[in-house]
PDB file with one MODEL, atoms N, CA, C and O in Angstrom:
MODEL        1
ATOM      1  N   UNK A   1     100.152 117.881  82.760  1.00  0.00           N
ATOM      2  CA  UNK A   1      99.501 116.850  83.518  1.00  0.00           C
ATOM      3  C   UNK A   1      98.641 115.975  82.599  1.00  0.00           C
ATOM      4  O   UNK A   1      98.702 114.748  82.671  1.00  0.00           O
ATOM      5  N   UNK A   2      97.855 116.601  81.749  1.00  0.00           N
ATOM      6  CA  UNK A   2      96.989 115.859  80.834  1.00  0.00           C
ATOM      7  C   UNK A   2      97.816 115.053  79.840  1.00  0.00           C
ATOM      8  O   UNK A   2      97.471 113.919  79.510  1.00  0.00           O
ATOM      9  N   UNK A   3      98.896 115.639  79.370  1.00  0.00           N
ATOM     10  CA  UNK A   3      99.748 114.946  78.404  1.00  0.00           C
ATOM     11  C   UNK A   3     100.347 113.672  79.019  1.00  0.00           C
ATOM     12  O   UNK A   3     100.436 112.640  78.354  1.00  0.00           O
ATOM     13  N   UNK A   4     100.748 113.751  80.270  1.00  0.00           N
ATOM     14  CA  UNK A   4     101.390 112.623  80.938  1.00  0.00           C
ATOM     15  C   UNK A   4     100.379 111.585  81.433  1.00  0.00           C
ATOM     16  O   UNK A   4     100.618 110.382  81.321  1.00  0.00           O
ATOM     17  N   UNK A   5      99.238 112.052  81.987  1.00  0.00           N
ATOM     18  CA  UNK A   5      98.294 111.153  82.639  1.00  0.00           C
ATOM     19  C   UNK A   5      97.039 110.841  81.827  1.00  0.00           C
ATOM     20  O   UNK A   5      96.355 109.855  82.100  1.00  0.00           O
ATOM     21  N   UNK A   6      96.737 111.660  80.847  1.00  0.00           N
ATOM     22  CA  UNK A   6      95.476 111.510  80.131  1.00  0.00           C
ATOM     23  C   UNK A   6      94.414 112.396  80.782  1.00  0.00           C
ATOM     24  O   UNK A   6      94.574 112.831  81.922  1.00  0.00           O
ATOM     25  N   UNK A   7      93.356 112.655  80.068  1.00  0.00           N
ATOM     26  CA  UNK A   7      92.337 113.605  80.506  1.00  0.00           C
ATOM     27  C   UNK A   7      91.650 113.190  81.797  1.00  0.00           C
ATOM     28  O   UNK A   7      91.545 113.994  82.723  1.00  0.00           O
ATOM     29  N   UNK A   8      91.182 111.959  81.875  1.00  0.00           N
ATOM     30  CA  UNK A   8      90.414 111.522  83.050  1.00  0.00           C
ATOM     31  C   UNK A   8      91.274 111.484  84.320  1.00  0.00           C
ATOM     32  O   UNK A   8      90.864 111.991  85.364  1.00  0.00           O
ATOM     33  N   UNK A   9      92.451 110.890  84.228  1.00  0.00           N
ATOM     34  CA  UNK A   9      93.328 110.782  85.398  1.00  0.00           C
ATOM     35  C   UNK A   9      93.821 112.171  85.837  1.00  0.00           C
ATOM     36  O   UNK A   9      93.927 112.444  87.033  1.00  0.00           O
ATOM     37  N   UNK A  10      94.119 113.042  84.869  1.00  0.00           N
ATOM     38  CA  UNK A  10      94.552 114.404  85.198  1.00  0.00           C
ATOM     39  C   UNK A  10      93.436 115.166  85.905  1.00  0.00           C
ATOM     40  O   UNK A  10      93.696 115.931  86.834  1.00  0.00           O
ATOM     41  N   UNK A  11      92.201 114.958  85.471  1.00  0.00           N
ATOM     42  CA  UNK A  11      91.057 115.603  86.121  1.00  0.00           C
ATOM     43  C   UNK A  11      90.912 115.143  87.565  1.00  0.00           C
ATOM     44  O   UNK A  11      90.657 115.958  88.452  1.00  0.00           O
ATOM     45  N   UNK A  12      91.073 113.844  87.811  1.00  0.00           N
ATOM     46  CA  UNK A  12      90.993 113.310  89.172  1.00  0.00           C
ATOM     47  C   UNK A  12      92.141 113.833  90.023  1.00  0.00           C
ATOM     48  O   UNK A  12      91.953 114.145  91.198  1.00  0.00           O
ATOM     49  N   UNK A  13      93.327 113.930  89.435  1.00  0.00           N
ATOM     50  CA  UNK A  13      94.472 114.449  90.172  1.00  0.00           C
ATOM     51  C   UNK A  13      94.213 115.899  90.586  1.00  0.00           C
ATOM     52  O   UNK A  13      94.475 116.270  91.731  1.00  0.00           O
ATOM     53  N   UNK A  14      93.714 116.700  89.692  1.00  0.00           N
ATOM     54  CA  UNK A  14      93.398 118.101  90.025  1.00  0.00           C
ATOM     55  C   UNK A  14      92.381 118.162  91.158  1.00  0.00           C
ATOM     56  O   UNK A  14      92.513 118.965  92.081  1.00  0.00           O
ATOM     57  N   UNK A  15      91.362 117.303  91.078  1.00  0.00           N
ATOM     58  CA  UNK A  15      90.332 117.264  92.118  1.00  0.00           C
ATOM     59  C   UNK A  15      90.943 116.891  93.474  1.00  0.00           C
ATOM     60  O   UNK A  15      90.665 117.539  94.483  1.00  0.00           O
ATOM     61  N   UNK A  16      91.761 115.861  93.493  1.00  0.00           N
ATOM     62  CA  UNK A  16      92.383 115.424  94.754  1.00  0.00           C
ATOM     63  C   UNK A  16      93.325 116.493  95.306  1.00  0.00           C
ATOM     64  O   UNK A  16      93.359 116.712  96.517  1.00  0.00           O
ATOM     65  N   UNK A  17      94.079 117.153  94.455  1.00  0.00           N
ATOM     66  CA  UNK A  17      94.975 118.217  94.916  1.00  0.00           C
ATOM     67  C   UNK A  17      94.187 119.367  95.522  1.00  0.00           C
ATOM     68  O   UNK A  17      94.613 119.954  96.517  1.00  0.00           O
ATOM     69  N   UNK A  18      93.047 119.695  94.934  1.00  0.00           N
ATOM     70  CA  UNK A  18      92.190 120.744  95.494  1.00  0.00           C
ATOM     71  C   UNK A  18      91.645 120.327  96.855  1.00  0.00           C
ATOM     72  O   UNK A  18      91.616 121.129  97.788  1.00  0.00           O
ATOM     73  N   UNK A  19      91.211 119.064  96.968  1.00  0.00           N
ATOM     74  CA  UNK A  19      90.691 118.560  98.241  1.00  0.00           C
ATOM     75  C   UNK A  19      91.772 118.583  99.319  1.00  0.00           C
ATOM     76  O   UNK A  19      91.524 119.026 100.441  1.00  0.00           O
ATOM     77  N   UNK A  20      92.958 118.111  98.983  1.00  0.00           N
ATOM     78  CA  UNK A  20      94.055 118.104  99.943  1.00  0.00           C
ATOM     79  C   UNK A  20      94.459 119.521 100.331  1.00  0.00           C
ATOM     80  O   UNK A  20      94.757 119.792 101.494  1.00  0.00           O
ATOM     81  N   UNK A  21      94.467 120.415  99.361  1.00  0.00           N
ATOM     82  CA  UNK A  21      94.824 121.806  99.637  1.00  0.00           C
ATOM     83  C   UNK A  21      93.809 122.522 100.504  1.00  0.00           C
ATOM     84  O   UNK A  21      94.171 123.416 101.269  1.00  0.00           O
ATOM     85  N   UNK A  22      92.545 122.146 100.399  1.00  0.00           N
ATOM     86  CA  UNK A  22      91.480 122.784 101.166  1.00  0.00           C
ATOM     87  C   UNK A  22      91.372 122.239 102.589  1.00  0.00           C
ATOM     88  O   UNK A  22      90.796 122.890 103.460  1.00  0.00           O
ATOM     89  N   UNK A  23      91.914 121.068 102.825  1.00  0.00           N
ATOM     90  CA  UNK A  23      91.818 120.434 104.136  1.00  0.00           C
ATOM     91  C   UNK A  23      92.741 121.126 105.144  1.00  0.00           C
ATOM     92  O   UNK A  23      93.880 121.471 104.831  1.00  0.00           O
ATOM     93  N   UNK A  24      92.226 121.317 106.349  1.00  0.00           N
ATOM     94  CA  UNK A  24      93.051 121.891 107.408  1.00  0.00           C
ATOM     95  C   UNK A  24      94.023 120.849 107.952  1.00  0.00           C
ATOM     96  O   UNK A  24      95.178 121.156 108.247  1.00  0.00           O
ATOM     97  N   UNK A  25      93.541 119.606 108.081  1.00  0.00           N
ATOM     98  CA  UNK A  25      94.374 118.494 108.516  1.00  0.00           C
ATOM     99  C   UNK A  25      94.034 117.274 107.656  1.00  0.00           C
ATOM    100  O   UNK A  25      93.039 117.276 106.932  1.00  0.00           O
ATOM    101  N   UNK A  26      94.853 116.253 107.738  1.00  0.00           N
ATOM    102  CA  UNK A  26      94.619 115.037 106.975  1.00  0.00           C
ATOM    103  C   UNK A  26      93.325 114.356 107.409  1.00  0.00           C
ATOM    104  O   UNK A  26      92.717 113.636 106.617  1.00  0.00           O
ATOM    105  N   UNK A  27      92.894 114.569 108.644  1.00  0.00           N
ATOM    106  CA  UNK A  27      91.642 113.983 109.131  1.00  0.00           C
ATOM    107  C   UNK A  27      90.437 114.538 108.376  1.00  0.00           C
ATOM    108  O   UNK A  27      89.376 113.914 108.372  1.00  0.00           O
ATOM    109  N   UNK A  28      90.582 115.691 107.742  1.00  0.00           N
ATOM    110  CA  UNK A  28      89.481 116.284 106.975  1.00  0.00           C
ATOM    111  C   UNK A  28      89.243 115.575 105.647  1.00  0.00           C
ATOM    112  O   UNK A  28      88.206 115.775 105.014  1.00  0.00           O
ATOM    113  N   UNK A  29      90.194 114.751 105.223  1.00  0.00           N
ATOM    114  CA  UNK A  29      90.047 114.004 103.972  1.00  0.00           C
ATOM    115  C   UNK A  29      89.380 112.683 104.310  1.00  0.00           C
ATOM    116  O   UNK A  29      89.880 111.908 105.126  1.00  0.00           O
ATOM    117  N   UNK A  30      88.259 112.441 103.679  1.00  0.00           N
ATOM    118  CA  UNK A  30      87.455 111.258 103.989  1.00  0.00           C
ATOM    119  C   UNK A  30      88.184 109.964 103.677  1.00  0.00           C
ATOM    120  O   UNK A  30      88.918 109.857 102.694  1.00  0.00           O
ATOM    121  N   UNK A  31      87.957 108.970 104.556  1.00  0.00           N
ATOM    122  CA  UNK A  31      88.465 107.619 104.289  1.00  0.00           C
ATOM    123  C   UNK A  31      87.446 106.834 103.461  1.00  0.00           C
ATOM    124  O   UNK A  31      87.695 105.689 103.083  1.00  0.00           O
ATOM    125  N   UNK A  32      86.313 107.449 103.187  1.00  0.00           N
ATOM    126  CA  UNK A  32      85.261 106.841 102.374  1.00  0.00           C
ATOM    127  C   UNK A  32      85.393 107.307 100.933  1.00  0.00           C
ATOM    128  O   UNK A  32      86.083 108.289 100.660  1.00  0.00           O
ATOM    129  N   UNK A  33      84.732 106.605  99.997  1.00  0.00           N
ATOM    130  CA  UNK A  33      84.759 107.076  98.605  1.00  0.00           C
ATOM    131  C   UNK A  33      84.218 108.498  98.524  1.00  0.00           C
ATOM    132  O   UNK A  33      83.369 108.847  99.345  1.00  0.00           O
ATOM    133  N   UNK A  34      84.647 109.336  97.597  1.00  0.00           N
ATOM    134  CA  UNK A  34      85.472 108.965  96.462  1.00  0.00           C
ATOM    135  C   UNK A  34      86.973 108.991  96.725  1.00  0.00           C
ATOM    136  O   UNK A  34      87.718 108.294  96.035  1.00  0.00           O
ATOM    137  N   UNK A  35      87.446 109.771  97.701  1.00  0.00           N
ATOM    138  CA  UNK A  35      88.903 109.881  97.887  1.00  0.00           C
ATOM    139  C   UNK A  35      89.513 108.612  98.491  1.00  0.00           C
ATOM    140  O   UNK A  35      90.594 108.182  98.088  1.00  0.00           O
ATOM    141  N   UNK A  36      88.818 108.024  99.450  1.00  0.00           N
ATOM    142  CA  UNK A  36      89.292 106.813 100.127  1.00  0.00           C
ATOM    143  C   UNK A  36      90.725 106.967 100.631  1.00  0.00           C
ATOM    144  O   UNK A  36      91.604 106.169 100.303  1.00  0.00           O
ATOM    145  N   UNK A  37      90.938 107.997 101.424  1.00  0.00           N
ATOM    146  CA  UNK A  37      92.260 108.244 101.991  1.00  0.00           C
ATOM    147  C   UNK A  37      92.572 107.177 103.030  1.00  0.00           C
ATOM    148  O   UNK A  37      91.809 106.977 103.975  1.00  0.00           O
ATOM    149  N   UNK A  38      93.694 106.497 102.849  1.00  0.00           N
ATOM    150  CA  UNK A  38      94.083 105.482 103.816  1.00  0.00           C
ATOM    151  C   UNK A  38      95.601 105.336 103.852  1.00  0.00           C
ATOM    152  O   UNK A  38      96.307 105.659 102.897  1.00  0.00           O
ATOM    153  N   UNK A  39      96.072 104.835 104.994  1.00  0.00           N
ATOM    154  CA  UNK A  39      97.506 104.605 105.152  1.00  0.00           C
ATOM    155  C   UNK A  39      97.843 103.225 104.612  1.00  0.00           C
ATOM    156  O   UNK A  39      97.115 102.258 104.837  1.00  0.00           O
ATOM    157  N   UNK A  40      98.945 103.151 103.905  1.00  0.00           N
ATOM    158  CA  UNK A  40      99.409 101.866 103.393  1.00  0.00           C
ATOM    159  C   UNK A  40     100.075 101.091 104.524  1.00  0.00           C
ATOM    160  O   UNK A  40     100.403 101.659 105.566  1.00  0.00           O
ATOM    161  N   UNK A  41     100.270  99.806 104.317  1.00  0.00           N
ATOM    162  CA  UNK A  41     100.843  98.957 105.349  1.00  0.00           C
ATOM    163  C   UNK A  41     102.133  98.307 104.851  1.00  0.00           C
ATOM    164  O   UNK A  41     102.559  98.516 103.716  1.00  0.00           O
ATOM    165  N   UNK A  42     102.732  97.524 105.721  1.00  0.00           N
ATOM    166  CA  UNK A  42     103.949  96.807 105.349  1.00  0.00           C
ATOM    167  C   UNK A  42     105.111  97.747 105.099  1.00  0.00           C
ATOM    168  O   UNK A  42     105.350  98.675 105.871  1.00  0.00           O
ATOM    169  N   UNK A  43     105.835  97.500 104.009  1.00  0.00           N
ATOM    170  CA  UNK A  43     107.011  98.320 103.696  1.00  0.00           C
ATOM    171  C   UNK A  43     106.643  99.769 103.379  1.00  0.00           C
ATOM    172  O   UNK A  43     107.502 100.650 103.413  1.00  0.00           O
ATOM    173  N   UNK A  44     105.363 100.017 103.071  1.00  0.00           N
ATOM    174  CA  UNK A  44     104.901 101.373 102.755  1.00  0.00           C
ATOM    175  C   UNK A  44     104.196 102.048 103.924  1.00  0.00           C
ATOM    176  O   UNK A  44     103.541 103.072 103.733  1.00  0.00           O
ATOM    177  N   UNK A  45     104.315 101.497 105.130  1.00  0.00           N
ATOM    178  CA  UNK A  45     103.697 102.109 106.310  1.00  0.00           C
ATOM    179  C   UNK A  45     104.178 103.552 106.443  1.00  0.00           C
ATOM    180  O   UNK A  45     105.355 103.845 106.235  1.00  0.00           O
ATOM    181  N   UNK A  46     103.268 104.436 106.787  1.00  0.00           N
ATOM    182  CA  UNK A  46     103.593 105.864 106.885  1.00  0.00           C
ATOM    183  C   UNK A  46     103.283 106.623 105.611  1.00  0.00           C
ATOM    184  O   UNK A  46     103.335 107.853 105.592  1.00  0.00           O
ATOM    185  N   UNK A  47     102.961 105.904 104.546  1.00  0.00           N
ATOM    186  CA  UNK A  47     102.568 106.504 103.278  1.00  0.00           C
ATOM    187  C   UNK A  47     101.059 106.446 103.166  1.00  0.00           C
ATOM    188  O   UNK A  47     100.446 105.425 103.477  1.00  0.00           O
ATOM    189  N   UNK A  48     100.458 107.542 102.723  1.00  0.00           N
ATOM    190  CA  UNK A  48      99.017 107.601 102.536  1.00  0.00           C
ATOM    191  C   UNK A  48      98.679 107.565 101.058  1.00  0.00           C
ATOM    192  O   UNK A  48      99.508 107.883 100.205  1.00  0.00           O
ATOM    193  N   UNK A  49      97.449 107.174 100.771  1.00  0.00           N
ATOM    194  CA  UNK A  49      96.999 106.990  99.396  1.00  0.00           C
ATOM    195  C   UNK A  49      95.590 107.552  99.242  1.00  0.00           C
ATOM    196  O   UNK A  49      94.751 107.393 100.128  1.00  0.00           O
ATOM    197  N   UNK A  50      95.336 108.210  98.114  1.00  0.00           N
ATOM    198  CA  UNK A  50      93.974 108.576  97.714  1.00  0.00           C
ATOM    199  C   UNK A  50      93.765 108.086  96.285  1.00  0.00           C
ATOM    200  O   UNK A  50      94.683 108.099  95.465  1.00  0.00           O
ATOM    201  N   UNK A  51      92.544 107.658  96.007  1.00  0.00           N
ATOM    202  CA  UNK A  51      92.224 107.130  94.688  1.00  0.00           C
ATOM    203  C   UNK A  51      92.249 108.209  93.620  1.00  0.00           C
ATOM    204  O   UNK A  51      91.838 109.346  93.850  1.00  0.00           O
ATOM    205  N   UNK A  52      92.735 107.835  92.458  1.00  0.00           N
ATOM    206  CA  UNK A  52      92.619 108.662  91.260  1.00  0.00           C
ATOM    207  C   UNK A  52      91.667 107.910  90.335  1.00  0.00           C
ATOM    208  O   UNK A  52      90.453 107.912  90.536  1.00  0.00           O
ATOM    209  N   UNK A  53      92.234 107.276  89.332  1.00  0.00           N
ATOM    210  CA  UNK A  53      91.452 106.442  88.424  1.00  0.00           C
ATOM    211  C   UNK A  53      92.000 105.032  88.563  1.00  0.00           C
ATOM    212  O   UNK A  53      93.194 104.807  88.367  1.00  0.00           O
ATOM    213  N   UNK A  54      91.135 104.078  88.900  1.00  0.00           N
ATOM    214  CA  UNK A  54      91.574 102.708  89.161  1.00  0.00           C
ATOM    215  C   UNK A  54      92.479 102.200  88.045  1.00  0.00           C
ATOM    216  O   UNK A  54      92.132 102.313  86.870  1.00  0.00           O
ATOM    217  N   UNK A  55      93.600 101.660  88.387  1.00  0.00           N
ATOM    218  CA  UNK A  55      94.130 101.277  89.692  1.00  0.00           C
ATOM    219  C   UNK A  55      95.127 102.292  90.268  1.00  0.00           C
ATOM    220  O   UNK A  55      95.866 101.964  91.196  1.00  0.00           O
ATOM    221  N   UNK A  56      95.157 103.500  89.739  1.00  0.00           N
ATOM    222  CA  UNK A  56      96.178 104.472  90.141  1.00  0.00           C
ATOM    223  C   UNK A  56      95.776 105.264  91.371  1.00  0.00           C
ATOM    224  O   UNK A  56      94.608 105.589  91.584  1.00  0.00           O
ATOM    225  N   UNK A  57      96.802 105.565  92.180  1.00  0.00           N
ATOM    226  CA  UNK A  57      96.601 106.317  93.412  1.00  0.00           C
ATOM    227  C   UNK A  57      97.681 107.388  93.545  1.00  0.00           C
ATOM    228  O   UNK A  57      98.792 107.257  93.033  1.00  0.00           O
ATOM    229  N   UNK A  58      97.307 108.450  94.254  1.00  0.00           N
ATOM    230  CA  UNK A  58      98.244 109.513  94.597  1.00  0.00           C
ATOM    231  C   UNK A  58      98.815 109.164  95.966  1.00  0.00           C
ATOM    232  O   UNK A  58      98.065 109.006  96.929  1.00  0.00           O
ATOM    233  N   UNK A  59     100.139 109.043  96.056  1.00  0.00           N
ATOM    234  CA  UNK A  59     100.793 108.664  97.309  1.00  0.00           C
ATOM    235  C   UNK A  59     101.497 109.864  97.921  1.00  0.00           C
ATOM    236  O   UNK A  59     102.127 110.657  97.221  1.00  0.00           O
ATOM    237  N   UNK A  60     101.378 109.984  99.244  1.00  0.00           N
ATOM    238  CA  UNK A  60     102.002 111.101  99.945  1.00  0.00           C
ATOM    239  C   UNK A  60     102.327 110.703 101.383  1.00  0.00           C
ATOM    240  O   UNK A  60     101.816 109.713 101.906  1.00  0.00           O
ATOM    241  N   UNK A  61     103.189 111.501 102.004  1.00  0.00           N
ATOM    242  CA  UNK A  61     103.589 111.295 103.391  1.00  0.00           C
ATOM    243  C   UNK A  61     103.367 112.594 104.157  1.00  0.00           C
ATOM    244  O   UNK A  61     103.177 113.655 103.563  1.00  0.00           O
ATOM    245  N   UNK A  62     103.394 112.495 105.476  1.00  0.00           N
ATOM    246  CA  UNK A  62     103.332 113.690 106.313  1.00  0.00           C
ATOM    247  C   UNK A  62     104.649 114.450 106.152  1.00  0.00           C
ATOM    248  O   UNK A  62     105.728 113.860 106.195  1.00  0.00           O
ATOM    249  N   UNK A  63     104.544 115.762 105.967  1.00  0.00           N
ATOM    250  CA  UNK A  63     105.740 116.601 105.874  1.00  0.00           C
ATOM    251  C   UNK A  63     105.956 117.368 107.180  1.00  0.00           C
ATOM    252  O   UNK A  63     106.862 118.195 107.280  1.00  0.00           O
ATOM    253  N   UNK A  64     105.116 117.087 108.176  1.00  0.00           N
ATOM    254  CA  UNK A  64     105.288 117.718 109.477  1.00  0.00           C
ATOM    255  C   UNK A  64     106.565 117.182 110.119  1.00  0.00           C
ATOM    256  O   UNK A  64     106.882 116.000 109.988  1.00  0.00           O
ATOM    257  N   UNK A  65     107.292 118.049 110.810  1.00  0.00           N
ATOM    258  CA  UNK A  65     108.526 117.637 111.462  1.00  0.00           C
ATOM    259  C   UNK A  65     108.477 118.052 112.921  1.00  0.00           C
ATOM    260  O   UNK A  65     108.571 119.243 113.219  1.00  0.00           O
ATOM    261  N   UNK A  66     108.334 117.114 113.829  1.00  0.00           N
ATOM    262  CA  UNK A  66     108.279 115.672 113.626  1.00  0.00           C
ATOM    263  C   UNK A  66     106.884 115.236 113.164  1.00  0.00           C
ATOM    264  O   UNK A  66     105.906 115.968 113.311  1.00  0.00           O
ATOM    265  N   UNK A  67     106.823 114.034 112.607  1.00  0.00           N
ATOM    266  CA  UNK A  67     105.542 113.462 112.197  1.00  0.00           C
ATOM    267  C   UNK A  67     104.726 113.231 113.470  1.00  0.00           C
ATOM    268  O   UNK A  67     105.205 112.575 114.396  1.00  0.00           O
ATOM    269  N   UNK A  68     103.483 113.766 113.531  1.00  0.00           N
ATOM    270  CA  UNK A  68     102.669 113.600 114.745  1.00  0.00           C
ATOM    271  C   UNK A  68     102.185 112.161 114.903  1.00  0.00           C
ATOM    272  O   UNK A  68     101.587 111.589 113.991  1.00  0.00           O
ATOM    273  N   UNK A  69     102.451 111.592 116.062  1.00  0.00           N
ATOM    274  CA  UNK A  69     102.109 110.198 116.307  1.00  0.00           C
ATOM    275  C   UNK A  69     101.086 110.060 117.428  1.00  0.00           C
ATOM    276  O   UNK A  69     101.002 110.894 118.329  1.00  0.00           O
ATOM    277  N   UNK A  70     100.315 108.987 117.344  1.00  0.00           N
ATOM    278  CA  UNK A  70      99.389 108.604 118.400  1.00  0.00           C
ATOM    279  C   UNK A  70     100.150 107.785 119.442  1.00  0.00           C
ATOM    280  O   UNK A  70     101.290 107.386 119.208  1.00  0.00           O
ATOM    281  N   UNK A  71      99.527 107.537 120.582  1.00  0.00           N
ATOM    282  CA  UNK A  71     100.156 106.748 121.644  1.00  0.00           C
ATOM    283  C   UNK A  71     100.536 105.349 121.168  1.00  0.00           C
ATOM    284  O   UNK A  71     101.523 104.781 121.636  1.00  0.00           O
ATOM    285  N   UNK A  72      99.749 104.783 120.227  1.00  0.00           N
ATOM    286  CA  UNK A  72     100.037 103.431 119.732  1.00  0.00           C
ATOM    287  C   UNK A  72     101.092 103.412 118.625  1.00  0.00           C
ATOM    288  O   UNK A  72     101.419 102.349 118.097  1.00  0.00           O
ATOM    289  N   UNK A  73     101.630 104.596 118.272  1.00  0.00           N
ATOM    290  CA  UNK A  73     102.669 104.679 117.250  1.00  0.00           C
ATOM    291  C   UNK A  73     102.158 105.006 115.861  1.00  0.00           C
ATOM    292  O   UNK A  73     102.952 105.270 114.958  1.00  0.00           O
ATOM    293  N   UNK A  74     100.840 104.993 115.672  1.00  0.00           N
ATOM    294  CA  UNK A  74     100.264 105.360 114.383  1.00  0.00           C
ATOM    295  C   UNK A  74     100.353 106.862 114.143  1.00  0.00           C
ATOM    296  O   UNK A  74     100.645 107.631 115.059  1.00  0.00           O
ATOM    297  N   UNK A  75     100.105 107.263 112.929  1.00  0.00           N
ATOM    298  CA  UNK A  75     100.157 108.693 112.588  1.00  0.00           C
ATOM    299  C   UNK A  75      98.847 109.355 112.982  1.00  0.00           C
ATOM    300  O   UNK A  75      97.770 108.850 112.664  1.00  0.00           O
ATOM    301  N   UNK A  76      98.936 110.484 113.672  1.00  0.00           N
ATOM    302  CA  UNK A  76      97.758 111.235 114.122  1.00  0.00           C
ATOM    303  C   UNK A  76      97.285 112.137 112.991  1.00  0.00           C
ATOM    304  O   UNK A  76      97.811 113.236 112.813  1.00  0.00           O
ATOM    305  N   UNK A  77      96.311 111.689 112.237  1.00  0.00           N
ATOM    306  CA  UNK A  77      95.799 112.439 111.083  1.00  0.00           C
ATOM    307  C   UNK A  77      95.265 113.807 111.463  1.00  0.00           C
ATOM    308  O   UNK A  77      95.291 114.733 110.652  1.00  0.00           O
ATOM    309  N   UNK A  78      94.780 113.944 112.692  1.00  0.00           N
ATOM    310  CA  UNK A  78      94.241 115.231 113.142  1.00  0.00           C
ATOM    311  C   UNK A  78      95.325 116.282 113.314  1.00  0.00           C
ATOM    312  O   UNK A  78      95.035 117.476 113.396  1.00  0.00           O
ATOM    313  N   UNK A  79      96.581 115.832 113.370  1.00  0.00           N
ATOM    314  CA  UNK A  79      97.706 116.753 113.545  1.00  0.00           C
ATOM    315  C   UNK A  79      98.543 116.934 112.283  1.00  0.00           C
ATOM    316  O   UNK A  79      99.435 117.781 112.255  1.00  0.00           O
ATOM    317  N   UNK A  80      98.267 116.146 111.233  1.00  0.00           N
ATOM    318  CA  UNK A  80      99.025 116.270 109.990  1.00  0.00           C
ATOM    319  C   UNK A  80      98.498 117.479 109.223  1.00  0.00           C
ATOM    320  O   UNK A  80      97.365 117.475 108.741  1.00  0.00           O
ATOM    321  N   UNK A  81      99.328 118.509 109.115  1.00  0.00           N
ATOM    322  CA  UNK A  81      98.912 119.749 108.459  1.00  0.00           C
ATOM    323  C   UNK A  81      99.646 120.005 107.155  1.00  0.00           C
ATOM    324  O   UNK A  81      99.257 120.880 106.381  1.00  0.00           O
ATOM    325  N   UNK A  82     100.704 119.246 106.911  1.00  0.00           N
ATOM    326  CA  UNK A  82     101.475 119.378 105.676  1.00  0.00           C
ATOM    327  C   UNK A  82     101.764 117.997 105.132  1.00  0.00           C
ATOM    328  O   UNK A  82     102.030 117.059 105.883  1.00  0.00           O
ATOM    329  N   UNK A  83     101.708 117.882 103.803  1.00  0.00           N
ATOM    330  CA  UNK A  83     102.036 116.602 103.175  1.00  0.00           C
ATOM    331  C   UNK A  83     103.063 116.828 102.072  1.00  0.00           C
ATOM    332  O   UNK A  83     103.228 117.936 101.560  1.00  0.00           O
ATOM    333  N   UNK A  84     103.745 115.745 101.727  1.00  0.00           N
ATOM    334  CA  UNK A  84     104.672 115.751 100.594  1.00  0.00           C
ATOM    335  C   UNK A  84     104.213 114.651  99.642  1.00  0.00           C
ATOM    336  O   UNK A  84     104.157 113.478 100.011  1.00  0.00           O
ATOM    337  N   UNK A  85     103.888 115.045  98.425  1.00  0.00           N
ATOM    338  CA  UNK A  85     103.450 114.086  97.425  1.00  0.00           C
ATOM    339  C   UNK A  85     104.670 113.330  96.911  1.00  0.00           C
ATOM    340  O   UNK A  85     105.684 113.925  96.544  1.00  0.00           O
ATOM    341  N   UNK A  86     104.546 112.009  96.894  1.00  0.00           N
ATOM    342  CA  UNK A  86     105.665 111.159  96.488  1.00  0.00           C
ATOM    343  C   UNK A  86     105.544 110.747  95.026  1.00  0.00           C
ATOM    344  O   UNK A  86     106.463 110.942  94.231  1.00  0.00           O
ATOM    345  N   UNK A  87     104.380 110.167  94.686  1.00  0.00           N
ATOM    346  CA  UNK A  87     104.222 109.652  93.315  1.00  0.00           C
ATOM    347  C   UNK A  87     102.783 109.257  93.045  1.00  0.00           C
ATOM    348  O   UNK A  87     101.933 109.235  93.935  1.00  0.00           O
ATOM    349  N   UNK A  88     102.549 108.950  91.789  1.00  0.00           N
ATOM    350  CA  UNK A  88     101.297 108.356  91.349  1.00  0.00           C
ATOM    351  C   UNK A  88     101.663 106.960  90.870  1.00  0.00           C
ATOM    352  O   UNK A  88     102.553 106.791  90.037  1.00  0.00           O
ATOM    353  N   UNK A  89     100.957 105.948  91.412  1.00  0.00           N
ATOM    354  CA  UNK A  89     101.298 104.596  90.973  1.00  0.00           C
ATOM    355  C   UNK A  89     100.154 103.624  91.242  1.00  0.00           C
ATOM    356  O   UNK A  89      99.227 103.919  91.997  1.00  0.00           O
ATOM    357  N   UNK A  90     100.243 102.484  90.619  1.00  0.00           N
ATOM    358  CA  UNK A  90      99.331 101.371  90.832  1.00  0.00           C
ATOM    359  C   UNK A  90      99.912 100.597  92.013  1.00  0.00           C
ATOM    360  O   UNK A  90     100.966  99.975  91.882  1.00  0.00           O
ATOM    361  N   UNK A  91      99.244 100.627  93.157  1.00  0.00           N
ATOM    362  CA  UNK A  91      99.771  99.982  94.356  1.00  0.00           C
ATOM    363  C   UNK A  91      99.391  98.502  94.454  1.00  0.00           C
ATOM    364  O   UNK A  91      99.722  97.846  95.442  1.00  0.00           O
ATOM    365  N   UNK A  92      98.716  97.984  93.464  1.00  0.00           N
ATOM    366  CA  UNK A  92      98.307  96.572  93.509  1.00  0.00           C
ATOM    367  C   UNK A  92      99.301  95.677  92.829  1.00  0.00           C
ATOM    368  O   UNK A  92      99.106  94.463  92.779  1.00  0.00           O
TER     369      UNK A  92
ENDMDL
END
């Protein structure tokens, strides 16, 4: 991890993985700094992002089957209990 990402980014990735692993549901991950967990929009709707080291983010989706949805069609974070990590990338 350190070889590929560098020391600082690898440290943030480890921290975020620990936070995600400790959470009972996705709602337990704060939408406020430092993690700033939020759902992407547009073509990436349904994908969530947490900050690593600017501008890089850890991207993941719900791995629950079926994906738990709210009445308005959004993803119910309180019901997301499993995630699948997709990639690390600069989303800007």
